[in-house]
Biopython code that builds the backbone (N, CA, C, O; Angstrom):
import numpy as np
from Bio.PDB.StructureBuilder import StructureBuilder

atoms = [
    (1, "MET", "N", (-2.416, 7.342, -5.379)),
    (1, "MET", "CA", (-1.107, 7.944, -5.395)),
    (1, "MET", "C", (-0.307, 7.298, -6.530)),
    (1, "MET", "O", (-0.365, 6.085, -6.734)),
    (2, "ASN", "N", (0.422, 8.108, -7.245)),
    (2, "ASN", "CA", (1.159, 7.560, -8.384)),
    (2, "ASN", "C", (2.436, 6.850, -7.932)),
    (2, "ASN", "O", (2.939, 7.078, -6.831)),
    (3, "LEU", "N", (2.937, 6.002, -8.795)),
    (3, "LEU", "CA", (4.076, 5.150, -8.470)),
    (3, "LEU", "C", (5.348, 5.950, -8.204)),
    (3, "LEU", "O", (6.170, 5.534, -7.388)),
    (4, "THR", "N", (5.524, 7.066, -8.861)),
    (4, "THR", "CA", (6.699, 7.905, -8.627)),
    (4, "THR", "C", (6.718, 8.402, -7.186)),
    (4, "THR", "O", (7.756, 8.365, -6.525)),
    (5, "LYS", "N", (5.586, 8.859, -6.708)),
    (5, "LYS", "CA", (5.472, 9.341, -5.324)),
    (5, "LYS", "C", (5.679, 8.187, -4.337)),
    (5, "LYS", "O", (6.332, 8.360, -3.309)),
    (6, "ILE", "N", (5.132, 7.030, -4.644)),
    (6, "ILE", "CA", (5.278, 5.865, -3.770)),
    (6, "ILE", "C", (6.748, 5.457, -3.687)),
    (6, "ILE", "O", (7.243, 5.138, -2.606)),
    (7, "ARG", "N", (7.437, 5.466, -4.806)),
    (7, "ARG", "CA", (8.873, 5.135, -4.808)),
    (7, "ARG", "C", (9.669, 6.122, -3.964)),
    (7, "ARG", "O", (10.599, 5.738, -3.256)),
    (8, "SER", "N", (9.299, 7.389, -4.045)),
    (8, "SER", "CA", (9.966, 8.410, -3.243)),
    (8, "SER", "C", (9.734, 8.162, -1.753)),
    (8, "SER", "O", (10.665, 8.266, -0.954)),
    (9, "LEU", "N", (8.504, 7.838, -1.382)),
    (9, "LEU", "CA", (8.194, 7.531, 0.012)),
    (9, "LEU", "C", (8.952, 6.295, 0.472)),
    (9, "LEU", "O", (9.406, 6.228, 1.614)),
    (10, "ALA", "N", (9.087, 5.321, -0.412)),
    (10, "ALA", "CA", (9.823, 4.101, -0.080)),
    (10, "ALA", "C", (11.268, 4.438, 0.263)),
    (10, "ALA", "O", (11.793, 3.981, 1.278)),
    (11, "LYS", "N", (11.897, 5.224, -0.568)),
    (11, "LYS", "CA", (13.285, 5.610, -0.317)),
    (11, "LYS", "C", (13.411, 6.353, 1.004)),
    (11, "LYS", "O", (14.396, 6.178, 1.721)),
    (12, "ASP", "N", (12.428, 7.179, 1.331)),
    (12, "ASP", "CA", (12.444, 7.952, 2.582)),
    (12, "ASP", "C", (12.460, 7.059, 3.818)),
    (12, "ASP", "O", (13.000, 7.445, 4.855)),
    (13, "VAL", "N", (11.870, 5.867, 3.718)),
    (13, "VAL", "CA", (11.841, 4.956, 4.875)),
    (13, "VAL", "C", (12.846, 3.817, 4.741)),
    (13, "VAL", "O", (12.822, 2.870, 5.528)),
    (14, "GLY", "N", (13.734, 3.906, 3.742)),
    (14, "GLY", "CA", (14.799, 2.927, 3.592)),
    (14, "GLY", "C", (14.445, 1.683, 2.797)),
    (14, "GLY", "O", (15.141, 0.671, 2.880)),
    (15, "VAL", "N", (13.370, 1.751, 2.032)),
    (15, "VAL", "CA", (12.969, 0.616, 1.198)),
    (15, "VAL", "C", (13.483, 0.862, -0.215)),
    (15, "VAL", "O", (13.298, 1.942, -0.775)),
    (16, "LYS", "N", (14.128, -0.147, -0.779)),
    (16, "LYS", "CA", (14.595, -0.036, -2.160)),
    (16, "LYS", "C", (13.450, -0.426, -3.081)),
    (16, "LYS", "O", (13.014, -1.577, -3.066)),
    (17, "PRO", "N", (12.954, 0.519, -3.887)),
    (17, "PRO", "CA", (11.780, 0.257, -4.715)),
    (17, "PRO", "C", (12.003, -0.755, -5.827)),
    (17, "PRO", "O", (11.074, -1.470, -6.205)),
    (18, "ALA", "N", (13.225, -0.828, -6.360)),
    (18, "ALA", "CA", (13.545, -1.764, -7.444)),
    (18, "ALA", "C", (12.401, -1.850, -8.454)),
    (18, "ALA", "O", (11.910, -0.826, -8.929)),
    (19, "LYS", "N", (11.982, -3.059, -8.777)),
    (19, "LYS", "CA", (10.910, -3.245, -9.753)),
    (19, "LYS", "C", (9.705, -3.905, -9.100)),
    (19, "LYS", "O", (9.046, -4.752, -9.704)),
    (20, "LYS", "N", (9.426, -3.514, -7.871)),
    (20, "LYS", "CA", (8.292, -4.082, -7.152)),
    (20, "LYS", "C", (6.983, -3.542, -7.706)),
    (20, "LYS", "O", (6.901, -2.397, -8.151)),
    (21, "ARG", "N", (5.972, -4.383, -7.671)),
    (21, "ARG", "CA", (4.623, -3.935, -8.028)),
    (21, "ARG", "C", (4.148, -2.943, -6.964)),
    (21, "ARG", "O", (4.667, -2.920, -5.848)),
    (22, "LYS", "N", (3.176, -2.141, -7.317)),
    (22, "LYS", "CA", (2.657, -1.112, -6.423)),
    (22, "LYS", "C", (2.256, -1.704, -5.073)),
    (22, "LYS", "O", (2.681, -1.200, -4.034)),
    (23, "ALA", "N", (1.455, -2.752, -5.071)),
    (23, "ALA", "CA", (0.969, -3.334, -3.819)),
    (23, "ALA", "C", (2.128, -3.848, -2.969)),
    (23, "ALA", "O", (2.154, -3.623, -1.759)),
    (24, "ASP", "N", (3.080, -4.529, -3.585)),
    (24, "ASP", "CA", (4.226, -5.060, -2.844)),
    (24, "ASP", "C", (5.090, -3.937, -2.271)),
    (24, "ASP", "O", (5.589, -4.037, -1.150)),
    (25, "LEU", "N", (5.257, -2.893, -3.032)),
    (25, "LEU", "CA", (6.043, -1.754, -2.583)),
    (25, "LEU", "C", (5.376, -1.079, -1.392)),
    (25, "LEU", "O", (6.043, -0.740, -0.415)),
    (26, "ILE", "N", (4.080, -0.886, -1.468)),
    (26, "ILE", "CA", (3.359, -0.255, -0.359)),
    (26, "ILE", "C", (3.422, -1.133, 0.887)),
    (26, "ILE", "O", (3.603, -0.620, 1.992)),
    (27, "ARG", "N", (3.276, -2.432, 0.729)),
    (27, "ARG", "CA", (3.379, -3.328, 1.888)),
    (27, "ARG", "C", (4.781, -3.259, 2.508)),
    (27, "ARG", "O", (4.924, -3.335, 3.728)),
    (28, "SER", "N", (5.797, -3.116, 1.681)),
    (28, "SER", "CA", (7.163, -2.968, 2.198)),
    (28, "SER", "C", (7.305, -1.673, 2.993)),
    (28, "SER", "O", (7.956, -1.645, 4.037)),
    (29, "ILE", "N", (6.699, -0.619, 2.497)),
    (29, "ILE", "CA", (6.710, 0.663, 3.218)),
    (29, "ILE", "C", (5.980, 0.508, 4.548)),
    (29, "ILE", "O", (6.463, 0.969, 5.582)),
    (30, "GLN", "N", (4.819, -0.139, 4.522)),
    (30, "GLN", "CA", (4.054, -0.334, 5.744)),
    (30, "GLN", "C", (4.887, -1.089, 6.793)),
    (30, "GLN", "O", (4.908, -0.703, 7.962)),
    (31, "ARG", "N", (5.562, -2.148, 6.382)),
    (31, "ARG", "CA", (6.411, -2.912, 7.314)),
    (31, "ARG", "C", (7.543, -2.045, 7.852)),
    (31, "ARG", "O", (7.835, -2.072, 9.048)),
    (32, "ALA", "N", (8.180, -1.277, 6.971)),
    (32, "ALA", "CA", (9.297, -0.424, 7.381)),
    (32, "ALA", "C", (8.856, 0.621, 8.402)),
    (32, "ALA", "O", (9.641, 1.033, 9.255)),
    (33, "GLU", "N", (7.614, 1.040, 8.312)),
    (33, "GLU", "CA", (7.079, 2.033, 9.251)),
    (33, "GLU", "C", (6.553, 1.394, 10.534)),
    (33, "GLU", "O", (6.144, 2.099, 11.457)),
    (34, "GLY", "N", (6.561, 0.075, 10.594)),
    (34, "GLY", "CA", (6.059, -0.611, 11.777)),
    (34, "GLY", "C", (4.550, -0.776, 11.788)),
    (34, "GLY", "O", (3.954, -1.006, 12.840)),
    (35, "SER", "N", (3.936, -0.661, 10.633)),
    (35, "SER", "CA", (2.482, -0.790, 10.507)),
    (35, "SER", "C", (2.127, -2.175, 9.985)),
    (35, "SER", "O", (3.001, -2.945, 9.588)),
    (36, "PHE", "N", (0.846, -2.479, 9.991)),
    (36, "PHE", "CA", (0.363, -3.714, 9.383)),
    (36, "PHE", "C", (0.641, -3.642, 7.886)),
    (36, "PHE", "O", (0.440, -2.592, 7.276)),
    (37, "ASP", "N", (1.092, -4.720, 7.293)),
    (37, "ASP", "CA", (1.323, -4.737, 5.844)),
    (37, "ASP", "C", (0.080, -5.322, 5.171)),
    (37, "ASP", "O", (0.096, -6.442, 4.660)),
    (38, "CYS", "N", (-0.980, -4.542, 5.187)),
    (38, "CYS", "CA", (-2.299, -5.029, 4.796)),
    (38, "CYS", "C", (-2.836, -4.407, 3.501)),
    (38, "CYS", "O", (-4.006, -4.603, 3.171)),
    (39, "PHE", "N", (-2.022, -3.678, 2.777)),
    (39, "PHE", "CA", (-2.512, -2.979, 1.592)),
    (39, "PHE", "C", (-3.251, -3.917, 0.648)),
    (39, "PHE", "O", (-2.765, -5.002, 0.329)),
    (40, "ALA", "N", (-4.423, -3.492, 0.208)),
    (40, "ALA", "CA", (-5.282, -4.192, -0.766)),
    (40, "ALA", "C", (-5.887, -5.485, -0.221)),
    (40, "ALA", "O", (-6.269, -6.370, -0.987)),
    (41, "THR", "N", (-5.971, -5.585, 1.094)),
    (41, "THR", "CA", (-6.595, -6.770, 1.681)),
    (41, "THR", "C", (-7.944, -6.459, 2.316)),
    (41, "THR", "O", (-8.603, -7.364, 2.826)),
    (42, "ALA", "N", (-8.362, -5.213, 2.294)),
    (42, "ALA", "CA", (-9.629, -4.812, 2.907)),
    (42, "ALA", "C", (-10.799, -5.390, 2.110)),
    (42, "ALA", "O", (-11.000, -5.057, 0.942)),
    (43, "ILE", "N", (-11.548, -6.243, 2.753)),
    (43, "ILE", "CA", (-12.696, -6.861, 2.100)),
    (43, "ILE", "C", (-13.933, -6.021, 2.403)),
    (43, "ILE", "O", (-14.212, -5.701, 3.558)),
    (44, "ASN", "N", (-14.648, -5.678, 1.377)),
    (44, "ASN", "CA", (-15.865, -4.865, 1.509)),
    (44, "ASN", "C", (-15.611, -3.547, 2.240)),
    (44, "ASN", "O", (-16.456, -3.070, 2.997)),
    (45, "ARG", "N", (-14.438, -2.972, 2.003)),
    (45, "ARG", "CA", (-14.066, -1.695, 2.614)),
    (45, "ARG", "C", (-14.101, -1.765, 4.134)),
    (45, "ARG", "O", (-14.403, -0.769, 4.792)),
    (46, "ASP", "N", (-13.802, -2.909, 4.690)),
    (46, "ASP", "CA", (-13.808, -3.123, 6.128)),
    (46, "ASP", "C", (-12.391, -2.940, 6.656)),
    (46, "ASP", "O", (-11.559, -3.838, 6.530)),
    (47, "CYS", "N", (-12.114, -1.775, 7.249)),
    (47, "CYS", "CA", (-10.777, -1.460, 7.740)),
    (47, "CYS", "C", (-10.887, -0.480, 8.899)),
    (47, "CYS", "O", (-11.611, 0.512, 8.811)),
    (48, "ASP", "N", (-10.174, -0.753, 9.977)),
    (48, "ASP", "CA", (-10.228, 0.134, 11.138)),
    (48, "ASP", "C", (-9.084, 1.148, 11.172)),
    (48, "ASP", "O", (-8.960, 1.908, 12.133)),
    (49, "GLN", "N", (-8.258, 1.164, 10.143)),
    (49, "GLN", "CA", (-7.130, 2.094, 10.066)),
    (49, "GLN", "C", (-7.570, 3.401, 9.402)),
    (49, "GLN", "O", (-7.266, 3.642, 8.234)),
    (50, "GLN", "N", (-8.275, 4.226, 10.141)),
    (50, "GLN", "CA", (-8.877, 5.447, 9.599)),
    (50, "GLN", "C", (-7.866, 6.464, 9.069)),
    (50, "GLN", "O", (-8.165, 7.179, 8.113)),
    (51, "ASP", "N", (-6.692, 6.542, 9.662)),
    (51, "ASP", "CA", (-5.705, 7.551, 9.273)),
    (51, "ASP", "C", (-4.637, 7.031, 8.315)),
    (51, "ASP", "O", (-3.599, 7.668, 8.134)),
    (52, "CYS", "N", (-4.886, 5.892, 7.711)),
    (52, "CYS", "CA", (-3.909, 5.286, 6.817)),
    (52, "CYS", "C", (-3.737, 6.120, 5.541)),
    (52, "CYS", "O", (-4.713, 6.519, 4.906)),
    (53, "LEU", "N", (-2.499, 6.367, 5.192)),
    (53, "LEU", "CA", (-2.164, 7.114, 3.980)),
    (53, "LEU", "C", (-2.664, 6.420, 2.719)),
    (53, "LEU", "O", (-2.961, 7.074, 1.720)),
    (54, "TRP", "N", (-2.755, 5.109, 2.768)),
    (54, "TRP", "CA", (-3.075, 4.302, 1.595)),
    (54, "TRP", "C", (-4.549, 3.942, 1.490)),
    (54, "TRP", "O", (-4.934, 3.241, 0.554)),
    (55, "ARG", "N", (-5.365, 4.384, 2.392)),
    (55, "ARG", "CA", (-6.747, 3.917, 2.545)),
    (55, "ARG", "C", (-7.543, 3.859, 1.233)),
    (55, "ARG", "O", (-8.045, 2.794, 0.876)),
    (56, "GLU", "N", (-7.666, 4.949, 0.528)),
    (56, "GLU", "CA", (-8.475, 4.965, -0.696)),
    (56, "GLU", "C", (-7.870, 4.094, -1.796)),
    (56, "GLU", "O", (-8.588, 3.358, -2.474)),
    (57, "ASP", "N", (-6.543, 4.178, -1.972)),
    (57, "ASP", "CA", (-5.884, 3.317, -2.950)),
    (57, "ASP", "C", (-6.053, 1.849, -2.570)),
    (57, "ASP", "O", (-6.210, 0.985, -3.433)),
    (58, "CYS", "N", (-6.021, 1.585, -1.286)),
    (58, "CYS", "CA", (-6.157, 0.222, -0.783)),
    (58, "CYS", "C", (-7.506, -0.370, -1.183)),
    (58, "CYS", "O", (-7.580, -1.484, -1.701)),
    (59, "PHE", "N", (-8.562, 0.387, -0.938)),
    (59, "PHE", "CA", (-9.897, -0.103, -1.276)),
    (59, "PHE", "C", (-10.032, -0.351, -2.777)),
    (59, "PHE", "O", (-10.569, -1.373, -3.202)),
    (60, "ALA", "N", (-9.542, 0.587, -3.565)),
    (60, "ALA", "CA", (-9.620, 0.445, -5.028)),
    (60, "ALA", "C", (-8.848, -0.778, -5.504)),
    (60, "ALA", "O", (-9.322, -1.524, -6.360)),
    (61, "GLU", "N", (-7.662, -0.980, -4.947)),
    (61, "GLU", "CA", (-6.825, -2.116, -5.349)),
    (61, "GLU", "C", (-7.442, -3.442, -4.892)),
    (61, "GLU", "O", (-7.357, -4.444, -5.603)),
    (62, "ALA", "N", (-8.056, -3.450, -3.719)),
    (62, "ALA", "CA", (-8.697, -4.668, -3.212)),
    (62, "ALA", "C", (-9.859, -5.067, -4.124)),
    (62, "ALA", "O", (-10.043, -6.244, -4.434)),
    (63, "ILE", "N", (-10.627, -4.082, -4.543)),
    (63, "ILE", "CA", (-11.765, -4.362, -5.446)),
    (63, "ILE", "C", (-11.257, -4.890, -6.779)),
    (63, "ILE", "O", (-11.798, -5.849, -7.330)),
    (64, "LYS", "N", (-10.204, -4.249, -7.290)),
    (64, "LYS", "CA", (-9.628, -4.660, -8.577)),
    (64, "LYS", "C", (-9.076, -6.088, -8.507)),
    (64, "LYS", "O", (-9.248, -6.871, -9.441)),
    (65, "SER", "N", (-8.419, -6.417, -7.408)),
    (65, "SER", "CA", (-7.828, -7.756, -7.301)),
    (65, "SER", "C", (-8.882, -8.839, -7.118)),
    (65, "SER", "O", (-8.661, -9.987, -7.504)),
    (66, "ARG", "N", (-10.007, -8.495, -6.545)),
    (66, "ARG", "CA", (-11.081, -9.482, -6.379)),
    (66, "ARG", "C", (-11.793, -9.750, -7.693)),
    (66, "ARG", "O", (-12.339, -10.833, -7.903)),
    (67, "ALA", "N", (-11.786, -8.747, -8.589)),
    (67, "ALA", "CA", (-12.452, -8.898, -9.884)),
    (67, "ALA", "C", (-11.616, -9.740, -10.854)),
    (67, "ALA", "O", (-12.138, -10.305, -11.815)),
    (68, "ALA", "N", (-10.331, -9.809, -10.587)),
    (68, "ALA", "CA", (-9.419, -10.526, -11.500)),
    (68, "ALA", "C", (-9.542, -12.027, -11.380)),
    (68, "ALA", "O", (-8.843, -12.761, -12.079)),
]
sb = StructureBuilder()
sb.init_structure("model")
sb.init_model(0)
sb.init_chain("A")
sb.init_seg("    ")
for serial, (resi, resn, name, xyz) in enumerate(atoms, 1):
    if name == "N":
        sb.init_residue(resn, " ", resi, " ")
    sb.init_atom(name, np.array(xyz, "f"), 0.0, 1.0, " ", f" {name:<3s}", serial, name[0])
structure = sb.get_structure()
């Protein structure tokens, strides 16, 4: 999901997007929604949150952050 859409979703749940990085912004949205703030922490694609909006982006970001 692109950052413009994520910022829009953030505003919808009362999160001020400011200049947050993508991962931090998504975690803020997750907290605001009452969900686990676990974005990009899935190791080896191990996640039980099947209906998560961020699932595919989460896996990609987790892989990218482990390579860094």
